TIKOL-241077 format. One record per residue (C-alpha): z, x, y; residue in three letters; residue number from 1. Coordinates in steps of 0.1 Angstrom, whole numbers. Layout:
TIKOL-241077
{pt {Z X Y} ALA NUM}
...
END
This chain:
TIKOL-241077
{pt {0 0 0} UNK 1}
{pt {8 28 24} UNK 2}
{pt {-25 45 16} UNK 3}
{pt {-43 13 23} UNK 4}
{pt {-25 8 56} UNK 5}
{pt {-35 43 68} UNK 6}
{pt {-71 39 56} UNK 7}
{pt {-75 6 75} UNK 8}
{pt {-68 25 108} UNK 9}
{pt {-91 54 101} UNK 10}
{pt {-111 60 133} UNK 11}
{pt {-142 67 112} UNK 12}
{pt {-140 31 101} UNK 13}
{pt {-131 16 135} UNK 14}
{pt {-149 33 163} UNK 15}
{pt {-186 27 158} UNK 16}
{pt {-185 -11 161} UNK 17}
{pt {-169 -8 196} UNK 18}
{pt {-191 18 212} UNK 19}
{pt {-206 6 246} UNK 20}
{pt {-243 6 255} UNK 21}
{pt {-259 37 269} UNK 22}
{pt {-255 40 307} UNK 23}
{pt {-283 50 331} UNK 24}
{pt {-265 83 337} UNK 25}
{pt {-245 107 316} UNK 26}
{pt {-216 101 292} UNK 27}
{pt {-184 120 294} UNK 28}
{pt {-160 116 265} UNK 29}
{pt {-123 123 271} UNK 30}
{pt {-92 114 251} UNK 31}
{pt {-56 121 241} UNK 32}
{pt {-34 112 211} UNK 33}
{pt {-28 120 175} UNK 34}
{pt {-60 102 165} UNK 35}
{pt {-82 114 194} UNK 36}
{pt {-99 143 175} UNK 37}
{pt {-108 120 146} UNK 38}
{pt {-120 94 172} UNK 39}
{pt {-142 120 188} UNK 40}
{pt {-156 129 154} UNK 41}
{pt {-164 92 149} UNK 42}
{pt {-181 90 182} UNK 43}
{pt {-203 120 175} UNK 44}
{pt {-214 105 141} UNK 45}
{pt {-224 71 156} UNK 46}
{pt {-237 80 191} UNK 47}
{pt {-275 87 193} UNK 48}
{pt {-276 102 227} UNK 49}
{pt {-264 131 247} UNK 50}
{pt {-226 134 253} UNK 51}
{pt {-199 160 259} UNK 52}
{pt {-163 161 268} UNK 53}
{pt {-128 170 258} UNK 54}
{pt {-99 155 239} UNK 55}
{pt {-64 168 233} UNK 56}
{pt {-44 161 201} UNK 57}
{pt {-12 173 185} UNK 58}
{pt {-9 207 170} UNK 59}
{pt {-24 206 135} UNK 60}
{pt {-44 173 141} UNK 61}
{pt {-77 188 152} UNK 62}
{pt {-109 183 134} UNK 63}
{pt {-143 200 141} UNK 64}
{pt {-167 184 166} UNK 65}
{pt {-201 196 177} UNK 66}
{pt {-203 184 213} UNK 67}
{pt {-167 173 222} UNK 68}
{pt {-142 201 227} UNK 69}
{pt {-109 196 209} UNK 70}
{pt {-77 211 222} UNK 71}
{pt {-42 210 207} UNK 72}
{pt {-9 206 225} UNK 73}
{pt {28 198 221} UNK 74}
{pt {43 165 209} UNK 75}
{pt {67 147 213} UNK 76}
{pt {79 171 241} UNK 77}
{pt {50 181 264} UNK 78}
{pt {40 217 268} UNK 79}
{pt {18 240 290} UNK 80}
{pt {-12 235 267} UNK 81}
{pt {-10 197 273} UNK 82}
{pt {-7 203 311} UNK 83}
{pt {-38 225 311} UNK 84}
{pt {-57 200 289} UNK 85}
{pt {-49 171 313} UNK 86}
{pt {-60 192 343} UNK 87}
{pt {-94 198 326} UNK 88}
{pt {-98 162 317} UNK 89}
{pt {-93 151 353} UNK 90}
{pt {-118 177 364} UNK 91}
{pt {-144 164 339} UNK 92}
{pt {-142 128 352} UNK 93}
{pt {-141 137 389} UNK 94}
{pt {-172 135 410} UNK 95}
{pt {-192 112 387} UNK 96}
{pt {-216 86 399} UNK 97}
{pt {-218 48 394} UNK 98}
{pt {-245 54 368} UNK 99}
{pt {-222 75 346} UNK 100}
{pt {-198 64 318} UNK 101}
{pt {-164 78 308} UNK 102}
{pt {-156 70 272} UNK 103}
{pt {-118 73 269} UNK 104}
{pt {-104 77 233} UNK 105}
{pt {-67 69 235} UNK 106}
{pt {-41 67 208} UNK 107}
{pt {-4 71 202} UNK 108}
{pt {10 105 212} UNK 109}
{pt {-11 106 244} UNK 110}
{pt {19 102 266} UNK 111}
{pt {32 137 257} UNK 112}
{pt {-2 153 252} UNK 113}
{pt {-15 143 287} UNK 114}
{pt {12 163 304} UNK 115}
{pt {2 165 340} UNK 116}
{pt {33 160 363} UNK 117}
{pt {29 142 396} UNK 118}
{pt {29 164 427} UNK 119}
{pt {64 178 433} UNK 120}
{pt {75 174 397} UNK 121}
{pt {75 204 373} UNK 122}
{pt {67 204 337} UNK 123}
{pt {103 215 330} UNK 124}
{pt {114 183 347} UNK 125}
{pt {92 162 324} UNK 126}
{pt {103 181 293} UNK 127}
{pt {140 175 301} UNK 128}
{pt {135 138 307} UNK 129}
{pt {113 134 276} UNK 130}
{pt {139 151 254} UNK 131}
{pt {167 129 268} UNK 132}
{pt {146 97 263} UNK 133}
{pt {138 106 227} UNK 134}
{pt {175 110 219} UNK 135}
{pt {190 81 238} UNK 136}
{pt {175 52 218} UNK 137}
{pt {151 40 245} UNK 138}
{pt {122 19 232} UNK 139}
{pt {87 32 234} UNK 140}
{pt {79 8 262} UNK 141}
{pt {108 21 283} UNK 142}
{pt {99 57 276} UNK 143}
{pt {63 52 286} UNK 144}
{pt {73 32 317} UNK 145}
{pt {91 64 329} UNK 146}
{pt {63 87 318} UNK 147}
{pt {35 70 336} UNK 148}
{pt {54 70 369} UNK 149}
{pt {60 107 366} UNK 150}
{pt {24 115 359} UNK 151}
{pt {-8 124 378} UNK 152}
{pt {-31 111 350} UNK 153}
{pt {-13 82 331} UNK 154}
{pt {-7 47 344} UNK 155}
{pt {-44 40 352} UNK 156}
{pt {-49 73 371} UNK 157}
{pt {-74 86 347} UNK 158}
{pt {-97 56 352} UNK 159}
{pt {-91 57 390} UNK 160}
{pt {-102 94 391} UNK 161}
{pt {-134 85 372} UNK 162}
{pt {-144 58 397} UNK 163}
{pt {-172 49 407} UNK 164}
{pt {-182 57 371} UNK 165}
{pt {-176 29 345} UNK 166}
{pt {-147 36 321} UNK 167}
{pt {-145 22 286} UNK 168}
{pt {-113 28 268} UNK 169}
{pt {-111 26 230} UNK 170}
{pt {-75 23 220} UNK 171}
{pt {-56 27 187} UNK 172}
{pt {-23 10 191} UNK 173}
{pt {10 25 180} UNK 174}
{pt {32 2 201} UNK 175}
{pt {49 -32 194} UNK 176}
{pt {28 -59 209} UNK 177}
{pt {-3 -37 213} UNK 178}
{pt {-1 -37 251} UNK 179}
{pt {-28 -14 264} UNK 180}
{pt {-6 -4 293} UNK 181}
{pt {20 10 269} UNK 182}
{pt {-4 28 245} UNK 183}
{pt {-2 65 255} UNK 184}
{pt {12 52 289} UNK 185}
{pt {-20 35 298} UNK 186}
{pt {-42 62 314} UNK 187}
{pt {-71 37 317} UNK 188}
{pt {-50 6 324} UNK 189}
{pt {-39 -9 357} UNK 190}
{pt {-1 -9 360} UNK 191}
{pt {21 -37 372} UNK 192}
{pt {55 -19 371} UNK 193}
{pt {70 0 400} UNK 194}
{pt {86 34 404} UNK 195}
{pt {119 17 411} UNK 196}
{pt {118 2 376} UNK 197}
{pt {113 36 361} UNK 198}
{pt {143 49 381} UNK 199}
{pt {164 20 369} UNK 200}
{pt {155 27 333} UNK 201}
{pt {167 63 336} UNK 202}
{pt {199 51 350} UNK 203}
{pt {204 25 322} UNK 204}
{pt {202 52 296} UNK 205}
{pt {222 77 316} UNK 206}
{pt {194 102 317} UNK 207}
{pt {200 130 342} UNK 208}
{pt {175 128 370} UNK 209}
{pt {164 161 387} UNK 210}
{pt {163 158 425} UNK 211}
{pt {125 162 427} UNK 212}
{pt {121 134 402} UNK 213}
{pt {144 111 421} UNK 214}
{pt {127 119 454} UNK 215}
{pt {93 111 438} UNK 216}
{pt {104 78 423} UNK 217}
{pt {120 67 456} UNK 218}
{pt {89 75 478} UNK 219}
{pt {57 73 457} UNK 220}
{pt {36 42 461} UNK 221}
{pt {32 39 423} UNK 222}
{pt {3 36 399} UNK 223}
{pt {-30 19 405} UNK 224}
{pt {-24 -18 402} UNK 225}
{pt {-45 -47 390} UNK 226}
{pt {-61 -52 424} UNK 227}
{pt {-69 -16 430} UNK 228}
{pt {-107 -15 435} UNK 229}
{pt {-110 17 415} UNK 230}
{pt {-99 -3 384} UNK 231}
{pt {-128 -28 387} UNK 232}
{pt {-151 -10 364} UNK 233}
{pt {-127 -5 335} UNK 234}
{pt {-128 -22 301} UNK 235}
{pt {-103 -15 274} UNK 236}
{pt {-105 -24 237} UNK 237}
{pt {-78 -21 211} UNK 238}
{pt {-99 -11 180} UNK 239}
{pt {-71 -6 155} UNK 240}
{pt {-35 -20 154} UNK 241}
{pt {-5 -23 130} UNK 242}
{pt {-14 -59 120} UNK 243}
{pt {-47 -48 104} UNK 244}
{pt {-29 -22 84} UNK 245}
{pt {-3 -46 72} UNK 246}
{pt {-30 -70 61} UNK 247}
{pt {-47 -42 41} UNK 248}
{pt {-14 -34 24} UNK 249}
{pt {-9 -71 16} UNK 250}
{pt {-43 -72 -1} UNK 251}
{pt {-32 -44 -24} UNK 252}
{pt {0 -63 -33} UNK 253}
{pt {-19 -94 -41} UNK 254}
{pt {-42 -75 -64} UNK 255}
{pt {-11 -63 -83} UNK 256}
{pt {3 -98 -86} UNK 257}
{pt {29 -93 -60} UNK 258}
{pt {34 -118 -32} UNK 259}
{pt {32 -101 2} UNK 260}
{pt {54 -114 31} UNK 261}
{pt {45 -99 64} UNK 262}
{pt {77 -101 85} UNK 263}
{pt {63 -87 117} UNK 264}
{pt {40 -60 131} UNK 265}
{pt {64 -53 160} UNK 266}
{pt {99 -48 148} UNK 267}
{pt {121 -29 172} UNK 268}
{pt {158 -20 176} UNK 269}
{pt {181 7 162} UNK 270}
{pt {167 20 129} UNK 271}
{pt {200 17 110} UNK 272}
{pt {204 -19 122} UNK 273}
{pt {169 -29 111} UNK 274}
{pt {175 -12 77} UNK 275}
{pt {206 -35 73} UNK 276}
{pt {186 -66 82} UNK 277}
{pt {158 -57 57} UNK 278}
{pt {184 -52 30} UNK 279}
{pt {198 -86 38} UNK 280}
{pt {164 -102 34} UNK 281}
{pt {158 -84 1} UNK 282}
{pt {191 -98 -12} UNK 283}
{pt {180 -133 -1} UNK 284}
{pt {148 -128 -22} UNK 285}
{pt {168 -119 -53} UNK 286}
{pt {195 -146 -49} UNK 287}
{pt {175 -175 -36} UNK 288}
{pt {138 -167 -39} UNK 289}
{pt {134 -169 -1} UNK 290}
{pt {112 -163 18} UNK 291}
{pt {94 -157 -16} UNK 292}
{pt {105 -153 -52} UNK 293}
{pt {102 -120 -70} UNK 294}
{pt {79 -102 -74} UNK 295}
{pt {73 -99 -37} UNK 296}
{pt {71 -72 -10} UNK 297}
{pt {85 -74 25} UNK 298}
{pt {60 -57 49} UNK 299}
{pt {67 -48 85} UNK 300}
{pt {55 -25 113} UNK 301}
{pt {66 -16 148} UNK 302}
{pt {87 11 162} UNK 303}
{pt {124 13 158} UNK 304}
{pt {146 39 177} UNK 305}
{pt {173 63 169} UNK 306}
{pt {202 72 192} UNK 307}
{pt {210 107 181} UNK 308}
{pt {248 115 181} UNK 309}
{pt {249 140 152} UNK 310}
{pt {233 173 145} UNK 311}
{pt {204 160 125} UNK 312}
{pt {169 156 140} UNK 313}
{pt {167 118 137} UNK 314}
{pt {135 103 124} UNK 315}
{pt {134 65 126} UNK 316}
{pt {119 59 92} UNK 317}
{pt {143 80 72} UNK 318}
{pt {173 67 92} UNK 319}
{pt {162 31 85} UNK 320}
{pt {158 39 48} UNK 321}
{pt {192 56 46} UNK 322}
{pt {209 26 61} UNK 323}
{pt {189 2 38} UNK 324}
{pt {200 22 7} UNK 325}
{pt {236 20 18} UNK 326}
{pt {234 -17 24} UNK 327}
{pt {216 -24 -9} UNK 328}
{pt {243 -5 -28} UNK 329}
{pt {219 3 -57} UNK 330}
{pt {205 -33 -60} UNK 331}
{pt {184 -34 -92} UNK 332}
{pt {146 -37 -91} UNK 333}
{pt {144 -30 -54} UNK 334}
{pt {123 -2 -40} UNK 335}
{pt {113 8 -4} UNK 336}
{pt {90 31 15} UNK 337}
{pt {91 37 53} UNK 338}
{pt {66 61 68} UNK 339}
{pt {50 68 102} UNK 340}
{pt {12 63 97} UNK 341}
{pt {5 95 116} UNK 342}
{pt {23 116 90} UNK 343}
{pt {51 126 114} UNK 344}
{pt {85 109 114} UNK 345}
{pt {102 119 146} UNK 346}
{pt {102 157 151} UNK 347}
{pt {97 165 114} UNK 348}
{pt {63 171 97} UNK 349}
{pt {72 145 71} UNK 350}
{pt {58 110 71} UNK 351}
{pt {89 93 57} UNK 352}
{pt {106 87 24} UNK 353}
{pt {112 65 -7} UNK 354}
{pt {143 45 -18} UNK 355}
{pt {150 31 -52} UNK 356}
{pt {180 16 -72} UNK 357}
{pt {191 51 -82} UNK 358}
{pt {190 67 -47} UNK 359}
{pt {227 66 -41} UNK 360}
{pt {237 75 -76} UNK 361}
{pt {214 106 -76} UNK 362}
{pt {227 116 -42} UNK 363}
{pt {263 114 -55} UNK 364}
{pt {254 136 -86} UNK 365}
{pt {239 162 -62} UNK 366}
{pt {270 161 -40} UNK 367}
{pt {251 146 -11} UNK 368}
{pt {270 121 10} UNK 369}
{pt {247 93 22} UNK 370}
{pt {271 78 47} UNK 371}
{pt {278 112 62} UNK 372}
{pt {241 120 65} UNK 373}
{pt {236 87 83} UNK 374}
{pt {264 94 107} UNK 375}
{pt {249 128 114} UNK 376}
{pt {214 113 119} UNK 377}
{pt {202 136 91} UNK 378}
{pt {180 113 71} UNK 379}
{pt {154 141 66} UNK 380}
{pt {180 164 51} UNK 381}
{pt {192 137 28} UNK 382}
{pt {158 128 14} UNK 383}
{pt {148 164 12} UNK 384}
{pt {178 171 -11} UNK 385}
{pt {167 142 -34} UNK 386}
{pt {130 152 -34} UNK 387}
{pt {121 117 -21} UNK 388}
{pt {103 127 11} UNK 389}
{pt {67 114 16} UNK 390}
{pt {46 143 30} UNK 391}
{pt {10 134 39} UNK 392}
{pt {1 160 65} UNK 393}
{pt {-18 147 96} UNK 394}
{pt {-35 114 88} UNK 395}
{pt {-56 116 120} UNK 396}
{pt {-47 81 130} UNK 397}
{pt {-16 64 143} UNK 398}
{pt {-7 27 141} UNK 399}
{pt {30 33 141} UNK 400}
{pt {55 27 113} UNK 401}
{pt {48 12 79} UNK 402}
{pt {76 -3 59} UNK 403}
{pt {75 -20 25} UNK 404}
{pt {105 -34 5} UNK 405}
{pt {94 -43 -30} UNK 406}
{pt {116 -66 -51} UNK 407}
{pt {103 -69 -87} UNK 408}
END
């Protein structure tokens, strides 16, 4: 089911049908995100005219392209390579004419990879704020609200820089609700929020605000809004999203004689709390046959969060699974998988992990304390000790988390 979910979001299967018509002028391809290199490859294989450009992806996620340059940069914390790539992308789209077309390939991870701070803000400022937001339990929508208001390229500014050229954004969604303004902090999307809202979000999560950042948020006019004339020639299309991947997984379940129940494509909240809720639904299936009798599988997507208090590196999928295993207490005939579809769960190069009825028993035999690991936000260490990690390497796409709880 996980393999099917990832395959359903493969850019090679999704991009061609959404390519725009040839413009009178030239085509410039730009992009950012964990899927951007694969998207560029898909564009090259389907486009029958001249094109060039530049995309930036996470270290290790590049694929070879003939005409579109592929750069790699840091994620989830931005680095100098991302800053340089963003500068070059802005240069490529500047000075175009109304006959030209900018094709923007945007996917999850683009917020960190397009790391161009607004004037007066340093990369170090953005790195500090990004690190704090990643550890405080803020939702992806909140993190990207802040990121776009500290950026010189996100929050619609990429498309504004390309004007008067037309901009077509092809987006792969990794955010709950598939809001184009949230995906990679919306570099091609007009923004309705204000810098004051970003400052309030930082205060709500007690994130230290450097003086230059505070001054910027208190004085900047904000991102290009819906009525900005530079946004009049922009069209954005979400070409792959979590729901499509969940439906692909559901088809696999049906073929195996298992009833799929898609709970949601946009679950949010603290990972450990969502794990407890999923365990409760699994018990309801076993005791009462609701929302479906066994054999059935509970499918969900979205993006949970981890508030890191311990010395572990977090990882929302492994934290959710660890909480689920503790809540199930070894329930028979119940198995689960939770993985990030990009192959990277949090800061670790591991997609996620597996849980079964014997997870806690095997951990006890190995002298590994599940409750202690959860308290320490060390899900990755726990599942590594058991040999139950799921390691895919870069999948070259990103439609957020995939979770399946199978009750047989």
